[in-house]
N, C-alpha and C positions, 0 to 999 in steps of 0.2 A: 548417493541417492539421486534419482532422476527428478528435477524439478523445473518448473516454469516461472519466469518474472512476468507479472501482469501489472501493468501501469494504469491506475484508474484516472481517467480524465473526463468524468461525467458531470461534475459540478456546474452549478449555474453561475458561479463567480458574481453574486449579486452586490457584495460589499466591495469587491474590487473595482467594478464597473465595466470591466472588460474581461476577456477569457484568460484566467490567470495563468494557464499553461504555457501561455506565449508572453507573458509580461516579462520585459527584459530584465536580468538579475546579472549584474556586471558585465553588460553587454550581450549576453545570450539568453535565448528564452529559458524560463524556468524549467520546462520539461526536459530540455538538454541536460541541465545539471543532475536531474534525477537519474537520466539514463547513463550519466558518467558514473554515478554512485552503484549502479547496478551492473556494470559492464563486464566485471571479471569475476562473478560469482562461480561460474562453471555451469551455468543453467544450460538446459536442452534448446530453450527457446525464449524469446521476449517479444510481447505483444502489448498492445493498447487496446483498453476497453473505452469507447467514445462513441457517442450518438451523433457527433458531427466529424466524420473521418476525413473529410477533404482536407482541412488544414494540416492535418497530421500526415499526409501522404509524403511529404518531402523526407521524413524520417526513415523511410524505406523498411518500415516494420509492419507486421500484419495488424490489422485494425479490425476490431469486432465491435458490433452494436449490441445493446442490451438484448438478451433473449427475452426477458419479461420487463417491458418498459415501466417506468414510473415507480419503481421499487427502490430508489435511491441507491446508497452505497452498498446496502444489502443485495439489491439487484445486480449491481456491478460484480460483486463478490462472485455471486452465482454465475454470472456470464463468463467471468474468468474461469471458474471451474469447469464450465461446460465446454469451453473451447480448448482448455489445456490438452496437450497429447501426453502428460506426465501425471503421475498420482499426486504430486505435491505442487502448490502454486504459492509462491511469495507474492504478496499483494502489497502495491506502494501507491499511496496517493501522488498525483502529480504536482501537488503543492508542498511536497516534503523535499526541498533541495538539499537538505542536509541529512538525508537518509543514510544510515549507518550500514556499510557493508559487513563490518565486524559483528554487528548485532544479527544481521540476516543469517550469517555463518553460525552464530550461536542458536538461533532458532532452528536451523536445519539440524544441529547437534541434538537438541533437546528432542526432536521428533524421532530420533533413534532411541530414545531412552526404553528401557524394559518395560515401564508402564504404558507404553504406546501400544498400537499406533494410535495417535490423537487425530481427531477431526480438525483441530486448529490448535496452534501454539501463538499466544498473543501476550505481548508485553504490557505490564501495567506501570503507567507513570503518574505519579501523584494522585493515586486512587483512580485514574481513568484509564481505561482498556484502550489500547492502540490498534484497532482493528484494520487500519489502512497501513500498517508497517507490521505485518503479521504473515504466519505461514498456515496455509490451509491444506488439507487433504480432500480429495475429490469424494470422499466419503461424507463430507459435510453437505453435498448437494441436496439430499433428501430432507434434511431437517431445515435448510434455509428456504427450499420450495415450499414446504409446509407453513413456514413463518409468512412468506410472501402471500401465499394463498388466503391466510388469515388476516392479511394487511397489518402485520406486526413487523414493521420495518427497522425496529431497532436492532442494531448489530449485537448488543449486550444479551438481548434476550434470547437470541440465537446460541450465543455462547453457553448460556445457562443449561440448555437442552442438549448440548453436544458433549462428547468427550474432549474438554478444553485443557490444555496445559497453560496455566497462567505463569508468566515469567516476571518475577518481582524484581524491584529496583536493586535490591542488594546483589542479585545474581549478574547483573549486566553493567553495574555503576562503572566498572573499570574500562568498559568498552564505550559507554556514552556518558561520561561524567557529570554533564550538566543538562542531560535530557534534550540535547539541541536536536538529535534525531527527529523528534517529534513536534518540532516548531513548523506548524505550517502557516502558509502565506494567505491570509484572507482579505487583508486590507493594505492600502500604501504605507501605513505604519509599521505593518508586519514586515513588509518588503524592505523598508529602510533599516530596520533592525537588523534582519538577516545579512542584508549587504554590509553592515557594519562589522558583523561578525566574520564575514568571509574576508572582508579587507584585512581585519586584525589577524586573521591565520596567514595572510599572505606577507604580512609585514615582518 
């Protein structure tokens, strides 16, 4: 299956107080940890969606700004689908340094199920949909564009209108036993907690 990996780096990082993509995590910018997690999935391409491309240039990846500005995460997903050269796109937030390559591979496997093709394959963790650790098909563009045009920016609302495969915890618990893949970093406290997890893994 041909697919793209798109890193979402469009958040305003208000609670962190600085661009969280570049917050040091064990000595490296957080976005570099995310890129390590997606490095060996077998994707056709990897790119970053950001409205401030200059700081990301050193990474040597294609950089794209929002096709439809001001639409939040849903607009970022739309931009990823619009710029992808493949039918499928794995979308990962830049603040998910514990993103799971094993789970991403499982999402790709789900996309090949007989009940497909799906517009989206989305994990659910503790009853919350994880739209920024999910797989999308470019077929979702029309629905997402309609939602944005109606100023309906909640990702969940778009899932309700699409042919979505929801991936429940019992399916992936053996791959992500403690849900850590979905732990994002919004505050200095979040950063400290994830640093502690990574240090424990290294010990």
